[in-house]
C-alpha positions in Angstrom: 0.0 0.0 0.0 1.1 3.6 -0.6 2.7 5.3 2.4 0.6 8.4 1.7 -2.5 6.6 2.9 -3.2 5.3 6.4 -5.5 2.3 6.5 -5.8 2.5 10.3 -6.4 6.2 11.0 -6.7 7.1 14.6 -9.6 9.6 14.6 -10.9 11.6 17.4 -14.0 9.4 17.9 -11.9 6.3 18.1 -9.6 7.9 20.6 -12.4 9.0 22.9 -14.1 5.7 22.8 -10.9 3.7 23.4 -10.1 5.9 26.4 -13.5 6.4 28.0 -15.9 3.8 26.7 -18.5 6.5 27.2 -20.8 6.8 24.2 -22.3 10.1 25.3 -18.8 11.6 25.6 -18.0 10.4 22.1 -21.2 12.1 20.8 -20.3 15.3 22.7 -16.7 15.5 21.3 -18.1 14.7 17.9 -20.5 17.6 18.2 -17.8 20.0 19.3 -15.6 18.7 16.4 -18.4 19.2 13.9 -19.0 22.8 15.0 -15.3 23.5 14.8 -15.2 22.1 11.2 -18.0 24.5 10.4 -16.1 27.4 12.0 -13.0 26.3 10.1 -15.0 26.7 6.8 -16.3 30.1 7.9 -12.9 31.4 9.0 -11.2 30.2 5.8 -13.9 31.8 3.6 -14.3 35.0 5.7 -13.0 37.3 3.0 -15.0 36.0 0.0 -18.1 35.4 2.1 -17.9 39.0 3.5 -17.7 37.9 7.1 -15.2 40.6 8.2 -16.4 43.5 10.3 -18.7 44.1 13.2 -22.2 42.6 13.7 -23.4 45.7 15.5 -23.8 44.1 18.9 -21.8 43.5 22.0 -21.3 40.2 23.9 -21.8 39.3 27.5 -18.7 41.0 28.7 -19.2 44.2 26.6 -16.9 43.4 23.7 -18.0 44.3 20.2 -19.2 41.2 18.4 -17.7 40.4 15.0 -19.9 38.8 12.3 -17.8 35.6 12.7 -18.4 35.7 16.5 -22.1 35.5 16.0 -21.9 32.8 13.3 -19.4 30.7 15.2 -21.6 30.9 18.3 -24.7 29.8 16.4 -22.8 26.9 14.9 -21.6 25.7 18.4 -25.0 26.1 20.0 -26.9 24.3 17.3 -24.4 21.4 17.3 -24.6 21.0 21.1 -28.3 21.5 21.5 -29.1 18.8 19.0 -26.4 16.4 20.3 -28.8 15.0 22.9 -26.1 14.8 25.5 -26.1 18.4 27.0 -28.2 20.1 29.6 -26.7 23.6 30.0 -24.6 25.7 27.7 -22.7 28.9 28.6 -21.1 31.0 25.8 -19.1 34.1 25.9 -21.5 35.6 23.4 -24.6 35.0 25.4 -25.4 37.0 28.6 -27.6 34.2 29.9 -27.1 30.4 30.1 -28.8 28.2 27.6 -31.0 25.5 29.2 -31.6 22.6 26.8 -35.3 21.5 26.5 -36.2 18.3 28.3 -36.6 16.2 25.2 -33.0 16.9 24.1 -31.3 17.0 27.5 -28.3 15.0 28.5 -25.7 14.8 31.3 -23.1 17.3 30.2 -22.7 21.1 30.7 -20.4 22.9 28.3 -18.9 26.4 28.6 -17.2 27.8 25.5 -15.7 30.8 23.8 -16.7 30.1 20.2 -14.1 32.4 18.6 -11.3 33.5 20.9 -9.2 36.3 19.5 -11.8 37.4 17.0 -10.5 40.9 17.0 -7.7 39.5 14.9 -9.9 38.0 12.2 -10.0 41.0 9.9 -6.2 41.1 9.6 -6.1 37.3 9.1 -4.3 36.4 12.3 -4.9 33.1 14.2 -8.1 32.6 16.2 -9.4 29.7 18.2 -12.2 28.0 20.2 -12.0 27.1 23.9 -14.3 24.8 25.8 -14.7 23.1 29.2 -17.1 20.2 30.1 -18.8 19.4 33.4 -21.2 16.7 34.3 -24.5 17.5 36.0 -24.6 16.9 39.7 -26.4 13.7 41.0 -30.2 14.4 40.9 -29.9 17.6 38.8 -31.8 18.1 35.6 -29.3 20.7 34.5 -28.9 24.2 36.1 -26.3 26.9 36.2 -25.1 25.5 39.5 -23.8 22.5 37.7 -21.3 24.8 36.0 -20.5 27.1 38.9 -17.8 24.8 40.3 -14.0 24.8 40.4 -11.7 23.2 37.9 -11.5 20.1 40.1 -14.9 19.1 38.8 -14.1 19.8 35.1 -14.1 16.4 33.3 -12.7 17.6 29.9 -11.1 20.7 28.5 -9.8 21.7 25.1 -9.2 24.3 22.4 -9.0 24.4 18.6 -6.5 26.6 16.8 -7.4 27.8 13.3 -4.2 28.6 11.5 -2.0 27.1 8.8 -3.4 23.8 10.2 -6.5 23.3 12.3 -5.6 21.6 15.6 -7.8 20.4 18.4 -6.0 19.9 21.7 -7.8 18.4 24.7 -7.5 16.4 27.9 -9.7 14.4 30.2 -9.5 15.0 34.0 -6.4 13.4 35.3 -5.2 12.4 31.8 -2.6 13.4 29.2 -2.9 16.2 26.7 -3.4 15.1 23.1 -3.5 16.9 19.8 -5.6 16.2 16.7 -5.1 17.8 13.3 -8.0 18.2 10.9 -7.4 16.2 7.7 -9.5 18.0 5.2 -9.3 15.2 2.7 -11.4 12.9 5.0 -13.0 15.5 7.1 -11.8 14.1 10.4 -9.6 15.2 13.3 -6.6 12.7 13.3 -4.4 12.0 16.3 -1.1 13.7 15.6 0.3 14.8 19.0 0.6 12.2 21.7 1.1 13.2 25.3 1.9 16.9 24.8 4.2 18.2 27.6 6.2 21.3 28.4 9.9 21.1 27.5 11.7 19.7 30.6 14.3 22.4 30.6 11.7 25.2 30.3 12.2 25.4 26.5 12.6 28.6 24.6 12.9 31.8 26.6 9.7 33.5 25.5 7.5 35.9 27.5 4.0 36.7 26.2 1.9 39.5 27.6 0.2 42.8 26.6 2.8 45.3 27.8 0.3 48.1 27.0 -1.2 47.3 30.4 2.2 47.4 32.2 1.6 50.8 34.0 -1.3 49.1 35.8 0.6 46.0 36.9 1.7 45.3 40.5 5.5 45.7 41.1 6.4 42.0 41.2 4.9 41.5 37.7 6.7 44.6 36.4 10.0 43.4 37.9 9.6 39.8 36.5 8.9 41.1 33.0 11.8 43.5 33.3 14.1 40.5 34.3 12.8 38.6 31.3 13.8 41.5 29.1 17.3 42.1 30.6 20.5 40.2 31.0 23.0 38.9 28.5 20.4 36.6 26.9 17.0 38.4 27.2 13.8 36.5 26.5 12.0 37.0 23.2 8.6 38.7 23.3 5.8 37.0 21.5 2.2 38.1 21.9 -0.5 37.2 19.3 -3.5 38.5 21.3 -5.4 35.2 20.7 -5.2 33.2 23.9 -5.4 29.9 22.0 -2.4 30.8 19.7 -0.3 32.1 22.7 -1.0 29.1 24.9 -0.5 26.6 22.1 2.9 28.1 21.4 3.8 28.2 25.1 3.0 24.4 25.5 5.0 23.4 22.5 8.0 25.8 22.7 8.1 26.7 26.4 8.1 30.2 28.1 5.4 32.0 30.0 2.0 33.7 29.2 0.8 36.5 31.5 -2.5 38.2 31.8 -2.4 39.4 35.4 -4.8 41.4 37.5 -4.0 45.1 37.5 -5.2 48.4 38.8 -7.7 48.7 35.9 -9.0 45.2 36.0 -8.5 43.9 39.6 -10.4 40.7 38.8 -8.4 40.0 35.7 -9.7 40.2 32.1 -10.1 36.5 31.0 -13.2 34.6 31.8 -12.9 31.7 34.2 -15.3 29.1 32.9 -14.4 29.1 29.3 -10.8 30.5 29.2 -9.1 30.2 32.6 -10.3 26.8 33.8 -9.9 24.9 30.5 -6.5 26.4 29.7 -5.3 25.8 33.3 -6.4 22.2 33.1 -4.5 21.6 29.9 -1.4 23.5 31.1 -1.2 21.6 34.4 -1.8 18.2 32.7 1.0 19.0 30.2 3.4 19.5 33.1 3.1 23.3 33.4 1.8 25.7 36.1 -1.4 27.8 36.0 -1.4 30.5 38.6 -3.5 33.6 39.3 -0.6 35.6 40.5 -1.8 38.0 43.2 -5.6 37.7 43.3 -8.0 38.5 46.1 -5.1 38.8 48.6 -3.1 35.7 47.7 -1.5 33.6 45.0 -3.7 30.8 43.9 -4.1 27.9 41.4 -6.6 28.9 38.7 -8.2 25.4 39.0 -9.0 26.2 42.7 -11.2 29.2 41.8 -14.9 28.8 42.0 -16.9 31.1 39.7 -19.6 33.1 41.4 -21.4 33.8 38.0 -21.1 32.3 34.5 -18.9 35.2 33.2 -16.7 35.5 36.2 -13.1 36.7 35.4 -9.7 35.7 36.6 -6.0 36.7 36.1 -3.6 34.2 34.6 0.1 33.3 34.7 0.7 30.1 32.7 4.0 28.5 31.8 6.8 26.1 32.9 8.3 26.0 36.4 11.5 27.9 35.3 9.6 31.0 34.3 6.8 31.0 36.8 9.5 30.7 39.5 10.9 34.1 38.3 7.5 35.7 39.0 7.1 33.9 42.3 10.6 35.1 43.4 9.5 38.7 42.9 6.4 38.2 45.0 8.4 36.5 47.7 10.9 39.4 47.8 7.9 41.6 48.3 7.0 39.6 51.4 4.1 37.7 49.9 3.7 34.0 50.5 4.1 31.9 47.4 3.4 28.2 46.7 6.3 25.8 46.3 6.8 24.7 42.8 
C-alpha cells in the first residue's frame, strides 16, 4: 500500500471511545468537532463570504461582536443543543445560560468561547475555540449551579487553533494532553500529537503579555517582566492577542504567558469558565503551572477558583516551572507567601 494513505487512521471518535468507553462523551466531542469544522470553513472563507467586520452588537462582557463571533456561536449552540447529551450551555457571546429543552437534554454542561481572539480575524491572524465540560450533579436536571464549580470538577477541557493547520488539543480529567489535526481530505480530526508536555528544561525563553497594560501591573509583575527582558540573553517577546495561539505556542515551545490582574482590572480580564479553567487544566496536565498571580489577597491555582457567576473573570500566569519561579521570586521578595513549585 502507498505510504501516503493510512488504513488504520486514529480519529478523534476512536480515541475518545478507546479511552473512556462513554458513548455520550463520544457524541459530545463529535458535536464539538463538527461545529469546529463549520467554524474552520467560515474562517477560511471569511473574506470571500464578506464575514469581516462588526455585527453591530456586544457580547456578555461588553466586547464588540464580529460577524464571525455570531456565526461561530450559532454553529456551536446548534451542534450542542441537537447532540442530545447536553443540559446547560454557557457561551461568551450570550449573557444568559442556555438551558436545553427536556426532550433533548443529556448529562453534560459545556462552557465555551466560540471564537477566541476574533479581534484578529479582519487582519487574518490566528483565532481559536476554547471549551470546558462538566457533568450534572447527581439528581440535577441541569442548572447553572452544575457549572459554577472549580476546575476540580471539570471532566474535559480543550481548544481548537485555526491557522496554517487546524488543531484540536484536549485532555480528560487526570489524563494526558493530546492533539488532533483536521485532515480536510477525509473531514476528520486525526491523532497527531501524543502526550503533549512542556519542554523539561523550560524550553525557549519567551514571554507573552500585553505590555500596553504594564503601567497598571503590580510591582512584582513589572519586575519579573523586566528581568525577562534584561541580562545577556534576554527573553523573546511573542504576543498574538489570541489566547489559543499564545497558549499553544507556550506548551510546544516553552516560556510564560501572563494576563495578570491590575489596577484597571483587579479581577483580571479573562473569563474563568471558558478561558481560565480549561486552559489551566490543559497547562497543568501538560506539566506546566497555571497560577492567578496575586488575586484576592493571595496567589492561587486557577483550578481552585470557584466562579460566582457564569462570566466571572480571573487573572492568569501560565508556563513552565522555570519561568513561573521568576515571577514567584519577585512576589516572595515583596513579602508575599508563594506556593512551592
